[in-house]
Structures are given as C-alpha cells and as structure tokens.
ROPARO-801828 format. One record per atom (N, C-alpha, C): residue in one letter; x, y, z. Coordinates in steps of 0.001 Angstrom, whole numbers, plus 500000, padded with zeros to 6 digits. Layout:
N
aXYZ ...
//
This chain:
295
m040689904947308462 m040750905706310142 m040987904418310629 l042190904465311633 l042704903645312196 l041839903731313826 i041297902209313679 i041177901536315046 i041250900800315753 s041135900695317396 s041418899236318019 s040872897854317574 l042464897166317776 l041912895463317607 l039918895355318704 r040047895835319023 r038925896078320084 r037531895702319386 d037911897227319076 d036422897824318564 d036018897198317160 i037144896934316520 i036748896200314601 i036606894732315626 c036659894320316818 c036016893078316237 c035105892807317316 a034588894401318182 a033083894484317794 a032302895094317291 i032508895751316191 i031853895163314955 i031541894168314302 a032778893428314785 a032588892021313816 a031238890825314730 e031611890995316340 e030488890585317192 e028823891276316826 q028874892146316794 q027595893091316528 q027432892396315364 n027543892460314369 n027401891487313124 n027153890337312517 s027513890288313486 s027938888334313320 s028443887924312511 m029986888247311874 m030715888302310657 m032481887907311379 a032830888315310250 a034521888820310603 a035110888708310333 i036219889433310430 i037001890730309761 i038129889825309105 a038686890429307661 a039616889895307050 a040908890253307568 a041734889595307878 a042732890626308466 a043967889549307326 f044170890258306446 f045789890179306007 f046666890522306198 n047703889759306051 n049154889812305896 n049546890611304398 t050660892095304789 t050182892719303811 t052140892912304368 p052776892042303390 p054169892172303762 p055237892478301896 s054288893879302021 s055055894662300433 s053563895836300626 l053702896674299970 l053271897801299694 l051661897346298698 e051534896578297803 e051177896345296775 e050142895182297752 a050325894771298510 a049657894018299275 a048600895198300491 v049162896062300965 v048606896677301558 v047572897505300685 r048092897960300204 r047004898911298699 r045766898648298365 a046169896450298411 a044837895701297436 a044081895381299054 a044195895339300572 a043322895486301668 a043003896425301275 l043700897550301478 l042547899027302073 l042151899262300730 d041782899082299398 d041046899504298182 d039759898558298307 a039958897156298402 a039053896150298369 a037823896218300179 a038692897264301000 a038038897283302338 a037270898367302358 e037780899806301244 e037013900959301031 e035819900448299895 q036096899937298810 q034826899206297923 q033913898606298449 t034565897284299528 t032994896877299896 t032648897515301068 g032720898152301382 g032383899022302579 g032258898362304092 y033712897715304569 y033496896705305646 y035058897221305604 p035057896897307035 p036434897217307904 p037029895595307820 v038150896530308005 v039484895444307437 v040694896088308405 i041255894065308967 i043006894702309639 i043692893876308822 l044826895215308544 l045549895268308204 l046651894138308850 a047575893170308293 a048487892313309680 a050122892525308792 h050925892668309867 h052816891893309675 h053005890918310643 a053755890167310120 a053870888906311125 a055476889187311322 e055540888480312150 e056978888200312920 e057985887657311965 g057357886585311820 g058338885945310589 g058174886437309011 h057653887683308935 h057866887868307371 h058314889580307245 e059511889930308574 e060570890508308598 e061430890221307750 h062488889701307362 h063098889413306027 h062699889546304791 a061126889861304725 a060590889886303582 a060057891760303554 a060043892112304572 a059002892929304984 a059796893651305988 p061174894388306349 p061070894330307775 p059296895460308539 l060049896014309445 l059041896431310919 l059575897810310791 k060487898253310658 k060885899590310859 k060431900006309322 y060211899820308745 y059907900035307028 y058825900126306856 i058303898850306478 i056744898866306412 i055614898771307776 g056021898796308905 g054786899387309918 g054582901135310103 p055381901983309911 p055125903030309663 p053899904094307894 a054742902680307622 a053642902758305841 a052251902121306296 m051820901095307370 m050572900606306949 m050123900881308453 v050804902425309282 v049518903206310327 v049384903966308939 a050088904749308551 a049638906208307815 a048844905880307066 l048824904587306352 l048211904241305490 l046560903815305926 a046677903602306894 a045307902795307530 a044643904379308079 e045662905331308847 e044785906394309256 e044553907730308281 q044731907342306646 q044584907775305584 q043179907155304584 s042538906895305242 s041860905327304723 s040180905684305107 s039274905688304164 s037674906247304803 s037457904659305318 a038519904010304776 a037793902343305489 a038252902337307287 m037360901604307859 m037968901325309738 m039214900247309522 v040412900547310312 v040597900042310056 v041874899471311204 c042494898219311526 c043288897541312673 c044724897633311898 v045994898138312348 v046630897501311750 v047287896475313502 h047563895696312920 h047913894666313947 h049445893242313352 l049864893765315227 l051157892419314797 l050725891078315009 d050836890276314012 d050423889093313974 d051642888145314245 h050952886725315467 h052494885674315476 h053571886497315520 c053683887212317007 c054796887478317731 c054926886579318315 e056954886371318569 e056958885243319739 e057286886327320168 h058375887567320329 h059263888025320710 h058351889293322012 l058826889777323322 l058032890229323317 l058153892101323159 s059806892130322620 s060423893292322222 s060164893874320930 y059902892954320536 y059533893356318703 y057674893262318812 l057025893353320196 l055847893507320159 l056163895274320523 r056748895420321137 r056727897117321424 r057164897774320855 r057613897588320043 r058718898313319027 r056648898815317920 a056354897626317795 a054659897761317111 a054298898739317702 l053790898306318676 l052852899675319603 l053873900807319339 d055066900942319605 d055909902353319498 d055251902931317822 m055181902380317454 m054900902640316018 m053071903373315874 g052673902356316323 g051444903263315768 g050069902105315569 f050649900532316143 f049747899608316425 f048755899363317013 t047696899008316909 t046619898926317675 t046008897514318150 g046879896447317528 g046399895305318017 g048034894755318093 a047746893854318036 a048885892643318539 a048564891069319283 m049292890084318579 m048988889170318483 m050170888166319784 f050630887796320393 f051797887698321815 f051139885878320776 d052729884896320634 d052516883560320067 d052785882962320648 g052993882369321688 g053262880980322634 g052982879873322810 s051743879862321495 s051435878240320732 s052202877166321298 y053523877454321022 y054494876430320597 y055101876384322033 m055198876651323326 m056357877179324496 m054861875540325600 p055710875751326766 p055071875314327707 p053471875834327843 y052497875370328644 y051368875874328908 y051814877004329899 e052403876204330920 e052584877791332019 e053520878486331518 v054417878322330402 v054921879605330200 v054370880565329145 n053340880191328511 n052907880700327396 n051826881439328020 v051280880857329190 v050403882094329864 v051426882552330648 e052898883681331134 e053002883514331941 e053721885088330833 n054200884338329390 n054473885334328499 n053591886634327826 s051798885675328245 s050926886271327130 s050367887607328300 a050202886949329494 a050341887823330197 a051042888996330120 r052285888562330221 r053478890332329937 r053315891283329028 a052225890245328270 a051714890815326537 a050841891396327199 a050271891122327606 a048526892209328094 a049301893253328681 e050247893073329912 e050662894539330621 e051181895375329302 i052280894770328563 i052423895694327554 i051368896207326546 c050491895598326087 c049470896610325436 c048286897511325875 a048545897397327370 a047495897956328568 a047811899951328239 p049506900216327925 p048741901697327745 p049084902216326751 f048990901772326106 f048805901986324623 f046751901709323663 g046068901139324795 g045089900789324560 g044563899903323250 a046128899138323407 a046177898076321843 a045532897004322568 g044179896054321858 g043744895214322121 g044853893942321735 l044633892156322358 l045573891430322437 l044834890112322061 e045446889450321343 e044941888328321017 e046761887205320776 c046108886068321867 c047207885303322154 c046741883729321138 e047424882611321177 e046835881331320813 e047180880313321825 l045969879626321732 l045946877829322543 l046261876878321917 g046035876713321893 g046540874749321338 g047888875224320357 s047603874552319097 s048723873956318064 s048589873761316872 m048524874127316050 m047965874113314276 m049159873103313902 g050551872875314762 g051396871589314254 g052597872368313606 s052341873510312989 s053158874270312413 s053637875480312687 r054709876490312940 r054584878129313243 r054716878975312618 e053802879456311883 e054186880531311486 e055528881115310368 a056206881514312424 a057364882043311779 a058930880938311384 g058149879671311452 g058995878998311823 g059172878396310092 y060488877333309626 y059779876687308203 y058738875510308893 r058349875104307718 r056993874001307517 r056592873924306405 d056212872502306251 d055822870979304745 d054568871894304963 e054461872879304196 e053019873649303053 e052286871862302362 g051475872342302847 g050392871498302419 g050000870397303382 g050484870212304394 g050176869047305272 g048598869305305921 t047843868187306322 t047030868493307073 t046985868663308279 a045770869076309261 a046435869877311182 a047012868274310974 e045828866970310786 e046680865370311656 e048026865399311181 e048528865593309975 e049833865659309678 e050885866406310216 s050576867307310509 s051607868548311132 s051586868264312398 g050958867486312904 g050598867530314680 g049874868503315260 a048596868623314903 a047968870594315437 a047519869150316712 v047753870490317588 v046373870165318866 v045117871157319031 y044293870423318937 y043034871174319116 y042619872141320566 t042135873042320316 t042757873960321663 t041091872982322775 d041994873118323792 d041256872825325115 d040603873833325759 p038938873120325383 p038020874261325396 p038358874415327871 d038175873689328447 d038224873893329633 d039475874356330200 q040623874393328855 q042379874478329169 q041945876627329385 a040616876458328178 a040826877627327728 a040220878795328573 e039168878731329490 e039228879266330125 e039864879844330987 d041186879057332195 d042149879425332449 d042590880418331656 f043393879754330932 f043998880748329920 f043654882087329837 i042400882538329750 i042117883568329181 i042296884498330541 r041543884113332020 r041396884280333073 r042733884734333661 c044099883985333526 c045168884644333543 c045752885396333010 t045023885443331361 t046279886142330583 t045614887976330690 g044164887882330386 g043333889213329904 g043536889641328548 l043460888594328259 l043879888374326882 l042273889250326050 d042511889835324885 d040946890334324394 d040265889116323099 i041480888672322418 i040501887395321691 i041903886319321934 l040967885374321783 l041604884182321547 l041777883232320116 a042637883031319632 a043163881805318522 a043359880388318484 c042383879963317775 c042024878659318234 c042304877963317774 s042575877157317712 s043177875522316877 s042483874041316523 f041939874254315657 f040697873239315459 f040280872871313770 g041810872330312771 g041685871972311941 g042453872847310393 t042615873945311167 t042864874535310074 t044920874379310247 v044911874959309283 v046889875074308855 v046728876246308698 h048176876321308671 h049547877479307527 h049559876925306733 g049620877901305111 g050305877488304073 g049076876794303530 i049862875438302127 i048123875600300633 i048075873769301452 y046308873775301209 y046274872579302024 y046710871607300826 k047101869814301199 k047028868785300325 k045575868452300088 g045222867855301280 g043500867806300898 g042436869125301370 e041142868187301667 e040196869098302251 e040610869350303760 p040078870597304335 p040372871564305838 p039544870442306314 h039792869621307219 h038420868875308531 h038369869762309277 l037577871150309598 l037540871651311005 l036202870736311759 n036560870759313112 n036170870646314013 n035262871125314947 l034042871985314384 l033545873149314970 l032912872627316044 d032988871378316650 d032402871519318227 d033460872330319235 v034912871939318568 v035601872984319730 v035753874193319720 l034868874550318410 l034125876031318772 l033573876577319453 r032164875499318952 r031136876012319972 r031621875848321760 d032287874697321861 d032306874346323349 d033433875686323752 i033869876241323375 i034641877231323654 i033957878185323904 r033332878703322788 r032773880162322663 r031740879594323507 s030850878892323754 s029676879052325086 s029905879698326831 r031698878344326621 r032054878798328666 r032601880240328285 i034191881133327233 i034080882363327632 i033900883500326637 k032558883697325990 k032277884555325075 k032996885930324663 l034753885682324291 l035110886038323694 l035004886103322287 p036074887085321009 p035432886819319347 p037085885858320017 l036519884870318851 l037703883873318215 l038393883787317276 v039453883147316497 v040040883855315344 v040361882321314843 m040468882826313727 m040754881250312519 m041837882205312126 h043511881450312426 h044576880765311615 h044158880383310868 g044841880043308936 g045159879002308318 g043851879328307813 g043827880823307992 g042287880939307018 g042358880528304832 s043585880937304265 s043854880433303260 s043298878950302907 g041833878827301402 g041582877130301714 g040896876729301806 v039658877296303024 v038710877128303645 v037512877131302525 s036884875929302834 s035747876543301895 s034350877457302446 d033959878351301269 d033575879113301739 d032166878713303004 e032241877884302652 e030450877125303880 e031195876707304540 d032497876343304966 d032947876089306211 d033368877380307052 y033366879030305725 y033656879559306830 y032519880622307138 r031066880388307107 r030240880929307523 r030087879892308270 k030521878249308599 k030381877658309432 k031094878350310677 s031851878441310101 s033087878725311627 s032147880521312216 i031931880591311467 i031703882674312242 i030278882681312518 d029321881103311994 d028566881291313018 d028711880618314383 a029443880131314109 a030606879007315883 a031209880173316748 g031260881459316373 g032006882495317134 g032958882846316095 i033802882534314803 i034905883481314665 i034873884001314379 r035301885459314805 r035007887225314137 r036314887853313745 k037291887024313549 k038449887435312891 k039161886214312297 i039707886649311056 i040064885365309775 i041080885708309423 n042355884931309493 n043600885115308851 n044097884915307383 y044130885755306363 y044341885104305220 y045182885999304762 y046499884737304168 y047477885443303216 y047728884341302138 t048598883174302414 t049207882528301544 t048449882239299861 y047273881835299874 y046639882030299050 y046484882780298218 g046370884121298567 g046368885200297830 g047480885844297368 v048793885496297804 v050199885690297228 v050507884021295990 k049913883744296546 k050013882208295537 k049188883025294082 f047920883179294707 f047140884088292824 f047975885073292029 a048077885921292942 a049641887471292261 a050926886597291767 g050980885586292790 g052344885301291692 g052275884468290582 e051254883523290366 e050464883079289146 e050640883965288017 a049953885641288522 a049291886717287514 a050400887021287312 v051519887055287917 v052847887892287866 v053416886671287065 c053509885404287031 c054112884201285699 c053203884368284533 n052261884281285138 n051231883874283399 n052064885592282370 l052075886657282943 l052887887908282263 l054052888015281755 i054291887257282445 i055624886952282135 i055952886058280643 a054949884486280805 a054941883763279947 a054026884678278636 d053280885567279235 d052554886562277841 d054108887223276968 r054586887709277590 r055308888928277334 r056578887754276660 r056722887035276515 r057619886221276128 r057609884755275445 r056291884973275323 r055045883782274201 r055961884100272485 d056446885064271764 d056888885156271106 d058090886166270310 r058639886391272182 r059951886843271890 r060458886376272985 k061347885475273279 k062034884756274283 k062447885324275357 d063633886364274606 d063809887194275344 d063717889004275686 a062641888906275861 a061689890090275711 a061912890696277265 l061980891594277598 l062308892442278948 l060701892919279672 v060692892187280773 v059903892253281671 v060530892817283334 y059886894491283080 y060654894426284636 y059580894497285671 w060617894993286802 w060129895242288093 w058482895793288511 h059005896952287616 h057457897946287695 h056106897714286655 d056307896881285909 d055440895433285081 d054630894782286011 m055045894520287205 m055341893117287936 m054150894106288668 t054251894836289388 t053761895513291014 t052331894837290116 p051926896074289408 p050642896976289270 p049740894989288832 v050082894031288366 v049772892894288115 v049572892056289348 a050629892479290675 a050433891710291853 a049199892008292675 y048784893738292168 y048150894672293143 y046555894514292669 e046360893785291185 e045352893785290741 e044103892434291530 r045690891203291391 r045187890299291496 r044860889868292922 m045717890788293751 m045285890828295281 m043846891388295640 l043753892356294957 l042537893480295189 l041237892544294202 e041399891322293851 e039960890991292841 e039887890068294719 d041124889450294735 d040745888101295896 d040164888621297036 f041099889409297866 f041018889884299196 f039223890703298717 t038867891548297884 t037544891905297867 t036022890886297974 q036453889165297537 q036415888221297200 q035930888020298348 v037241887590299146 v037304887123300621 v036655887700301065 i036368889393301662 i035695890451302621 i034694889877302350 k033814890244301490 k032307889554301623 k032195888548302087 v032788887530301562 v032158886019302240 v032445886225303444 f033545886825303979 f033751886799305330 f032655887273306579 a032484888901305330 a030933889454306140 a029757888956306917 n029567887178305820 n028660886366306381 n026933886893305982 g027361888157305113 g026025888304305003 g025146889572305457 a026278890380306634 a025592891726306771 a026056893036306306 n025168893522306134 n025139894626305456 n026890895864305807 p027368896412304964 p028832897602304689 p028526897714306107 v029857898457306472 v029435898611307969 v030208900393308317 a031050900086307512 a031846901508307676 a031448902649307024 
//
C-alpha cells in the first residue's frame, strides 16, 4: 500500500519508533525491503537517491518502485533521497513518489532556504511530504567522498537549533534531516553522536527528525536517537556491503575446487537478495524501538 511521507512519519511519531528508509538501486534491494516489511509487519520507505542515477536510472527504477509499493501488503512510502536538482524532484513526483528530500545542505544558508521553499511548492500539489537537510555531514551523498572518515574528519557541521527554527518557518518542510555525528559510508572508528543537538532541536520544532548515515551505528545509539526524536533512519551502505560479501563468498565457494568454474549473474542476485533481506529485517526490528507491528 502506497502512503505519503507525512503519513508514514505520523505512524512513527505515534509509536515512538523510526521508519527504515532503504536506498534501493536494484530490484533485489527493492524486493528485500518490501519482503522485510511484510514479514515484520512494520512500514518501510523505499528510497532512490539522485546520486544513484548512474547505477539505477530514475526512469527505470522509479516506476518499478511505485508499482511494487502499490502491490505490497505493507505500508510503503516511495521517497526521493538526496535530490539536488528541482527538475529531478519533479520527475520523481510525476512518477508517483510520495515523498522527496531536497538536499541544499552544501549551499549557503540563504540559498538552501530559497530552494527548499521552492521544493515545498513543487511537492504541495502532489500531496508529497518534503524532507530537507540543515547542517552538513561533511560529505555529499551525491558526490565523491572519503569513505571511512569520522564526522569530524569529513568536516561535518552540526545542525544549529536556533537556525533550525528559522529554516522550518521559511521553507514549510515536513521533516528535518539533522547533522549530529553520523557520516555517509563506512565508519573508520566508533560514531560519536551528539544527542543534545537532537534534543534541543526537537524541543523547539516538534517535527520528525531524520538520521542520515544510519549504517554502522550501534543498536543502543539507534534507540537513544529514536528516543531523542529521530523518526526516519536512512540505511544503505552496510546492507549492500553484506550483499557484496555474500556474492564474493559464493564465487570463492564455486572456485574452491575448480578455478575456472563459471558463476552466472543469475546465481549472484538471489544470494544478494537473501543477505539484504536478512539485514533489512533485523534493521527494521531495531528501528521499531519496541513498538508492536503496525502494518
């Protein structure tokens, strides 16, 4: 069942949980996310990042995501993640996406405000919820990055709670992505989350907050972040890392006794799907934060 970003975040608010937002630049990832949601009974967000255009062009993956979400027995939001161009955002909405993130965090504040407000105007006729980002994680999802860096090493700037109030008032966004110590990609060391930033923002704006760079965070830190107001958590890197490792193991097993053994693409995709399904299922349960299934 396809539902809006606003509605799925309202479910998260009511149940003091976070919704898993899985970037799904392959059919295997889409299937794994939907099957994990249906099997656990929790809502899910299927996300497509503009930065994944090279791997899964929107014109192909977008309609598939929407169609499969409509057919699912789970409650599903199809969401555009880390969009930096308003024309790309409009394309996704025309396809039936029910949520969008405009990411102007790399821009000067005034430009971020202006373009985020334009994004809100584009989303309004579609009834699609809007997510925007304030602060900087130091690396851009759509750009090159030094994977493995900490937030400090990547030049992250925490979201300013005072500025957040003005940002929301000027843009009309529905949910806010915050910078508070997470990074995109693989962590080099232990993440150090500044939960005081989250609590301060939450006390002022009363809107759902979003964690980007959700891979690699401990279950305990997930729960603390959810208790501080996080209602949507983006998760991608570790899921596809585990899937890649599963494929590597398949190839190694096939060639253990015969080095020239053939490994076909159709042998790899089920292995990747099964590993992502296992991981996504566990992630959804952790993000539920003890709430009963709500689908």
